[in-house]
N, C-alpha and C positions, 0 to 999 in steps of 0.2 A: 356429582354432575352428571347430568345424561349427556350421551355423546352429540346429541343435536346443540345442546346449550352451549356444549365445548366447541364445536364448531362457529357458533355464533360468536363466542368470546375470543377465538382466535382471528376471526374475520375483523372483528373491530379493532383488535389489538394491531393486525397489520394495516389497517387502515389509519390508527393514531400514529403507527411507524412513519406511515408515509407523510402524513400531515406534519408531523415533528419537521422532516427534512425539507418539505417544500415552504413551511414558515422561515426556518432559521437559512435556508439557503439562497431565499429571496433577497433578502437582506444581509450577507454574511458579515458585514462589520457591525450590526447590531446585537443586544442581548434582549433576552425576553424571561420574563419569569413565569411558570405554569399558567397563572389569570390570563396573561396576554395571548398564550399559545392557545389555551381552551376558547378565548372569545375569536380568535381568528379562525378556529376549526369547527366554530358554533358546536361545542361540548357542553352542555348546560347540565347533563345528569349525574348523579354522585358517581355512580360506575365508572362511566367515562371519565370523570376528573381524575379518579385513583387509578385507572388504567394509564391514562396521561402522565401523570407524578411517576407511577411506576417503571414506565419505559422510558421517562427521561432520566431516571437513576441507572437504569440497566445501559442505555447508549452512553452515559457518560463513564460508568465502569468498564466499557468496552472499548472506550476511546474513541466512540463514533462522532460524540459531539463534545463540547469542552464547556465546564462550569466557569464562567468569568468570574462569577461573584457567587456569593450566597445565593442560593437559589437562582440564579439569573444563566441560562445559556446562550450560546451561540454558535454557530457551523465550525466544524474543524477546519474543513477543506473548503475551497471554491466550489460550485455546483458540477464542476466538471470533473472533478477527480473522487475517486471512491477506492474503499476497499473490499476485498472480498477473496475468493478461493479459486484458484485457475484451475481448469480441467484441459490437460494439454492432449491433443487427440494422437494416434500413431501416423496421421497425415503431416504432422508438423505445426498445424494452426493449434488454436487454443481458445476456450471461453473462460470469463470471469463470471462466477457466480457471485452477486450483491443481495445482501439482505434486504428487502424493502423493494429491490427494483424488478420489474415485472418479467424483464426479459432480460439475457446474459449478454455480456458483451463482448464481441468476436473481438481476437487478439489474431493477427497475420503472424507467421512465422518469423518475419523481420522484425517485429514488435515484441517479441517475447521477452527479450533484454535480459537472459540468464534466468528466468525464472523455471522452477519445476514442476512438475505434475503435483497440485494439492497444495502448493506452497499457499502462505496467505501475503496477497500482494496489494501495492497500491497501484490504481489504473486510471492515467488520464485518458478521458474520450476525446476522441477526435472528428468523428463526425457519424453519420447513420447511412448503414448501407442500404442502397435499393429501395429507400425511403422508408426503410422500418428497422433493418438491423443495427445496434448501436456498434460501432469498433471503436477500438481503443489500442493505447500503448502501455505496456507495464513500466514505471519509472521506479519503481522501490520494489525489494523484497522483502517484506517485515518478518517472516516467520518462515523457516524451512521445514517443510512437513516431516522430510527425512533427509540424511547425509549419508547413510550407506547403500549403496547398488551392487549388483551381481552382474558381472562380465564376464568376458575373455580377455585374458592378457596377452598383448604383443610385445614381446620383449626385443631391445635392441641394446646396443653396447654400453650406453651410457645413461637410458632411460627407457620409460616403458609407457604404452598407454592400455587401459581399460576400456573395454568396447561394450557397453551394457547392453544388455541382452533385451531389456524392455523397448519396445519401439517408440514409448513415449519422452525415452530419454534423448535427446537430440545430440549430445556432445559426448566425444570420449572424456576420459580422465586421465590426466597426465600424472605420472608416476615416476619420482626419481630413482634411480638404478638401487638406491642405498634403502631405500622402503618398499622392494618387492617381496621382502621375504623371501620363503623357501620356494616361491611361485616358479612354474616352467613354462615356458612359451606353448601358448593355447590351452593352457589350464582354466577353468572356470574360478572366478574368485570372489570374495567380497570387498569392496574398495571402500574405503572411508574420506569424503572430501574435507580438506582441511581448509582450503581457501581458493579464491579466486582473483589472483591479482588483476589489476585493472589494465594490464598489457598483455595480459596471456591469452591467447583464444580458448584455451580450456581449462576448466579447474583442476586444482594441484589434489592431490590425496595421497594415499597408502594402502597397502593389502592388509587388511585387517584378517583374512583367514582364506585359505587356501581351500575349494569344495571339492577339486578333482580333474579328472578327463570329462570334457562335454560330453553327453550322451549315456556316459555309466550311469546305472539305476541310482545308486546312493548319492552321486554327484546330484542328480536331477533333481532328486527328492528334499536336499537339503538347500539345494538353491530356491526351490518354490516356499520353503519355511524363510528363506534369509530375503527374498523379493517382498514378502509382507511383514518383516521383522518379529517373526517369529521365533520363538528359540527351541533347538532341538534336543536342549539338555539342561539339566538345573546345576546352577552353580553350586561348587562342594560346599559351600557354608552352608545352603539351604538343604542339601542332602545330608549334611552332618548334625544339622538342629532337627530332621525330622528323624533322624536314626534315634538320637538319643532321647526321643520323647517315650514316656512310660505309655505304653499300649496297653497294658495290663489290665482286667477287669477287677474293679476293687468293691469289696463288699459294702463300705461306707459309701461308694458312689451308687451302687445299687439300692440301697436303702433311702436315697433321693430321688427315686423314679418309680415309676409305674411298672411293676414285675411280669413281664407275660411270657417269662420262659417256658410255661405250661400250656401256652395255648398254640393249635395247630397253625402253624407257620410255614411258608414256602417262597421262592425265588422263581421267577420265568423270565429268561434271559436268552440271547443269542447262544449257540451252542459251543462259540468260540470266546464267548466274553471273560474277560478276568477279574471285572469289577462286577458287581453286584450292589448297586446303592439302594435297591426298592424291594421290600419283601411286603407279601399279604398275608394277613391272619383272618381265619374263619370260625366261627363259633355259633350254633343254634341257641337263642334264648329261651327260656321258661315261656313267653308270651309268644312264641310262634315267629318273633321276627329275628333279623339277622345282625350278629355284630361283625363287620369288616373292619379290619386294620390296615392301614397304608403306613407302612414302617420305613421310615428314611434315614440313612446313615447318620450319625450325630457329626458331622464333620466339623462343626462349631467349636465343638468340645475339645479338639486336638489343636485347631487353626485358632488362636487365640489373636485378639488385635494386639497392634504396637509389637508384632514379631516379624521377622525376618521369613517366615513361614508365609506369614499373612500378607505382607507385601509381594511374595512372588506370586501367590496364588490371586490377588489382586491384580497383578499386571498382566498377567496370564488371562485372567477372566473367564477362560473356558479351554476344556481339553481338544485338541485338533485330530479330525479323525482322515487322516488319509488314506490313501489308495492300498497301502501295505502296513500301516502302523498308525498306533494313537500316541499322539505327543501330550502326555497330560498335564493337567491343571496342577496336581499334588504331586508328590513323590510316591514312588512305588510302595513305600511302608505303611503310606495312609490307602492309596487307591486300591491297592491288590491286597491288602492285609487288615490293618486296624479297622480302615471302613468297610471293606468289602464284606455282605452279609452272607458268609459262606456257611454251609450246612454244618449244624451240629456242632455250633461256636456261640459262646455267649457274646451278643453285640449290643453298644450303646444305640439308640435310633432316638429318631425324633418323630413321633406320630399322630397322625389323624386318624381317630376310631370312630365309626359311625353304627347306630343302629339304624338298619333299613326293614322296611314291610317287605312284603313280595312282591310290591310294585315298584320299587326300589326309592320309595319314598323314606326321605331323612328324618327320623324321630328324635334321635339326639345324638349330640356329637361331642368330641372332648378332643384337645389338643394339648401336648406337653412330651416331655421326655420318658422315654421308656429303656426297658432292657431286654431284648428279645433273645432267642435261639431256633435259628431255621430248622424244620426236618427234614424239608426235601429242595433240592436245586434242580428244577427244569429246564429244558430246553424248550424254544418253542414248539419244534417239531412233536416233542413229547406232549407238551399240554394240549396240542392241536389233535393229536391223536385218541387223547381222552373225551375231549368234546366230541370227535367225529364219531367213535365207536362206543363209549360210555364204558369203557374198560380200562383195566389198569395196569395190563401186562402191555409192556412197552416191547416193539418188535426190535431187533438187536442193530437193523440198517437205520434205525432210528436214535437209537439208545444210546445215551453218553456215560453209561454204565456198562453193567456186563449184560451181555444177551439175555433175553428173557427176564429181565427186570418186572417183578411185580409192583405196584402201589398201592397203599392200603385202601382201603374202601371208603374211609372217611376222607382222604385228600381227593378220591375219585368224585364224592358226593360234594366238596366244597368248590373243585373245579367246575362242576357240572351247574351248581347253584349259581355261583358267581358269575358264568357265562352266560346264564339266563338274565340276571339282573343287568350286568354290562348291556345285552341287546335292548332292553327297556330304557336303560340310559341312553343311549346311542339314539334309538329311536325317538325318543322325549327332544333330545338336542338337534335332529335334525329337522324336527315339525318346527320349532321354535326359530329356524332360519341358519342353524350351520351349514357352513360348506365343507363337502365331503372332498378332500384332496388327498387321494390314494395316488401321486405320481411315482413313476414307475422309477426304481434305485437301479443303476446301473452296476453291478458287481463282476468280480475277477477270480477265477480259480487260479492262483499263483501255484508256481512251483518253488522248488527250494531256493533257486536263483533269483526269485522274485520276477520270473518271466510268466505272462499271462496266455496260460492254456485254452481258455475259454471265458465266454462272458454267460453271465445268467442275471436275472432280473430278481430282485428282493419283492416278495409279494404280501400284502399284509393281511393276514387270515386273522379267524376268530378268537386265537390266541393271543395275538398280538394285541386285537383290539379289545380284548378283557382288560389286558394293563392298563392300553391307553386310558379307558374309561374311567378306572378308579383311580389313575394318576390325575385326570380332569377333575373328577370330583374331589380330590383333596386338594388341588390347586386354586379349586373354585371357593372351596368352604373356607379354608386359610384366608383367602383375600377377602371373602363375605364379612367373616367373623371382624376383621379390624376394620376394614371401608365401611361398614355399616355403623361403627362407633361414632357416640358426638360425644364432647365436640372432635372434629376429624383428626384424626393420627395421620404423622408421615409414614409412609409405607412404600414396598417396591411392589409395582404393578407390570404387568406384562400386557400392554396395549395394542390394539389393531383397529385402526381407522378404517372407516369406511372406503370402499374403491373411487377412483377419481372417474367421473362419469365419462371424460372424453377418452378414457383407455379403456372403457367398457364398449364404447362404442366402437372404437378402433378393433377391439377384439370380436365382437359381431360381425363386422366386416370380413374379415379374416373367416370366421367359423360358418359364414353363410356360405363360402366358395364347398364345402363341406355338406352342405345341406341342413345347418343346425342354426339356430337362430334364439337371441334371448331375448326376454318381454321385459320392458322397460317401463310398466305401468307403475308399479310403485315397488318400494325397499324388497317385500316378500315376494310379488311376481319376480325379480331380477335373482336373489338368492334361490328360489324354484327353478328358474330355469339354467342358472348356471349350474345346479346339483343334476340336472337331467342333462346338460350338453356332456359333463363329465363322467357320467353313467352310459352313456349313449356310446362314448370313443371308446371305451374299454374294449382291448382287443381288437382294435383298428388300427388299420396305418399311420391314422393322423394323431393317435393316441399321445404320444410324446410331444408333439408339435403342440396340441390344443393344450395338453395340461400345463406346459409351460409357459404359453401366452398367456393363460386364465392367471396364474400365479404372478406374472410379471404387471398384470392390471390391477393385482390387488397392491394396497399399501402394503409397507414393511411393518412388520411388528416389533415393538422396543421395549425397553425398560424405563420406566419413568415413575416418579412418586405423584404425578398429577392423573387419575384415573379416567380415561373415558370408556371403558369397555373393551372387549373384544370382539370385533365384526364376525372374523371367519368362525368364531367357537360360539357365536352368540351367547355370550355372557356379559352381564353387565360389572361383574368383578373377575379376576383372575390374576392369579400370579405363578410363580415357579417355586416350588417347596421340595420338588421330589428329586432333584440331583445333583444337590450339594458337591459329589466328586468331580463333577465335570463341568460345573457351572456356578461363577461367582455369586451371580444374583440371588442364588438359592440359598448360600451361605448367608447373604445378608438378610433374608426373610426370616432363616432361623432365629437370628439375632434378635430382630425387631419383635417377632413373636413372641420368644420367651422376655424379653423387656417387657412387653405389656402383660404375659401372663404373671409376672413379678409385680406388676402395679405401678411400672415405671412410666414417667412422663414423656410426652412426644418429644423427640429431638427435632431441631432445626432442620428443615428438609433439603436446602442448597446441598449440602456437604453428601448427602444419599443421593441427590439427583445427578452431582457431578458422576459419582461411583455407576449410577445407572448410564449416564452417556458414554462412558469409558467402556463397561459392559456390552453395550449394544454396538459399538466400534469394531470392539474386539471380536464379537461374534460373527459380524460382516467379512471381517479380514480372515477369521477362520474359514467360511463357508467359502470366500474367495479361493483360498488354499485348497481347500478339499475339490472344488470343482477342476484345479487346475492339474491336481494330482490325479483324478480321474481323466482329463482329456489327455494328459501325458501317458497312461496304459492304453486308452484308446489306440492313440498313434503306435504306441509299440507292438500293440497286437496287430494292426492292420499292416505293420511293415512285412508280417510274414504271409499276407494275403494281396501280393500283389498281382496277381496274375488273374484273379477272379473278378468276375463280374457282380457287381450287388444290385440290386432294388433298393432305391431310395426315394425320398420324399424330401421336395424343396422346402426347407425349414426357415429360410431367411432370404430375402433380395436386397442387394447395393448395388450402386452405381459401378461399383468394381468387380461384382460378381454375384454367383447364387450359392448359397449353403444348402448341402443335402445330407441328411441325416438316414444313415443306414437302417432300414426296417428291422433285421434281423440281430442287429448288435447294438443299435443306436448311438453309433461313431457318428461324427459330423464332420465334414470337411467340406473345403471350397473349388468351386469351378469356377477359375477367374474369365470373365468377358473376353480377354486377349488369347484366351486359348480356344474358344468356339470358333473353328473356322469356317464355317459352312455359312456364314453370313455376319454380317456387322450389328451388333445388337446395342441397343440404348436401355438405358435403365426410367421405367415408368413407375413413377411412386405411385401414383393413384391405383394403378391395377394389381399393385403389387409384383412386380412383373419385369423382364427383360424381353424387349421386341426387336426381331429381325427387319432391319430396314428395308430390304428388297423381298423377301420370302414371306413377311410378316408374321413368322412363327412367334409363338409366346411361351415363354418358360414361367409359369406364376408361381406364386407361394402355395403348396398343397399338393403340385402336380407330381406324379409317380414318376421316376426316371432312370434310368440305367446308368452306372457308374463303375470305373475302375480307379486305383490308386493309381496316381501320377507321380507324386512326389511325397516326401515324408521328412518332418524336420522335428527330431526329440527335442534340440536345443531350446527351439523358438517355439515349440509345441503347435506347429504347423502341420496340417494334413491337406494335401490339394488332390483333387480328383481329375478326372478325365471324364468329359459327359460323352455317353454313346447314345443317347436321344431318348426319347419318351417311351415309358412300358404300355404295350397295346392294353 
């Protein structure tokens, strides 16, 4: 299905959903069958009737409507009562997001009634605010999002309170003294809520885990993981199960696979990488074409369905890359050993092998299980040196081996040829409308005590892009191989919808302040002007701000069984096949691909769709945890630079202050309006600015300013700046 058709279908589906509620809630005491509803909604086409029947069934399963008799439906609640997910703000108010409603329902702080952030709630409509905004009151909590919170314990003689560190958690948690465990006063802990008695002001709970002294490095890193419900270690039974696996290479297993151990193969990874889940092979064919293999660790060989190892991998769904550590999806015996494609070791792999001509055209392809033996392990810096110089002698300062190590000529030629092929593929992708996001990644050099000594920025060079293009090729071709088969087969896709035009218009309004503009004539001009924007800001003070805002204007990429293509990559078919050590969806892709290669029939999609949703949710949690860990380290770094003036760019404007991003290290902090003493400033939403009432001085998004660190809080992860004025 094309992206355009998919959007049209989704629009029709939303309209039918709204129509169902309109019909049922208009006469809440009556029942209707699908024909009666179709008649009232003027649905006469077969597709519309089928969508209506499908939505009625789905809404009944979700308990959004009720089936009063066979095929007869009625409203579950009166029209003024809805169910949805509550979004609590740091200021104490909340909004409830209800499927089918165009606007969210505002909940004042005194009407939240014991609901917590992200709970599924029942909300009673009260009125409309300002003639447009809907206001309501929480009447029931239907499902708790979580019952564990991170906080600081305040011990008393016979009881304790835990003060959650999440600003959206508006209540303390009462803990009886006999349920405080070994916690000491003032320590950071994980508390689990057990109940909230009707006559109690606070919920009751117990201390589940003591994290340590607030502000200490390991305490704060473990707190970040705990806040998102992410584990920091494997259960003992999972470790035991993994350690008992037979990870030896068996001759009978090799016989079932394509043996590629004699083909020239190598890996290219970060110099500090411990797991290598992808390798490339290269050979020149007799017809002058090239055979390039993308070989991926065969994780599904070891992680079998219906095992505790599989359950743990699914629950985690992804590895988490914090500022100082990796929290892996798989135990070390697999991630760093059996499934790591280390040089000069036989390894089981799942491969995508392509015959390419001199213009990177795919002439033939093959997918299946293999065994390889990697000849070399390169750091990106070493591969980059080969690309830039054409030489195989690696300088000592970038070598991960002994000084003056020399790479064989056949590997040098393989790297150079594959670099040329990758450049052609990238150029072709960009011409097709792909968007080039090369956002600056902030990294830290840490000492042995995990103290940040300096900041550096990760830059993607040709060696990185070589790997990227061949991984994209494998992911795209695997998705095409299954996606184009008829009848349609259940499969896992990585999709990315087109951006929302309103968000792009808002982006255009912001970047125009820096002299840039977007062209909205058609889809091609939008992507072309987006790419020009991203290229034009490289190296400029506003780069990180513009990159961040551009990414926020995009839809989020997710996993699903319902393919609509990938807008950002300009691919009609795309999946994730290349990183099963760190992503559960890749394990699912391997299993389904092998199932179809073996001639298996397509399974029901719903179970796979549920796993896709879980994987997307966990990916989002991991990304938030990773961002928080970087923020934590930035604050830690800035604590040692309190006496310095910094040049920064205003990166955000709100009614309570301006956010400033320091140009030289990308650390971001806030200047609170109340701390700017030369005038009384008010927020101008239209200008993305604050304006002085007396002086009319304007501080606007994108302005360059001078700041100093005023205050830092590692526990709350806040960084406050003092504003020294504008830069000349």
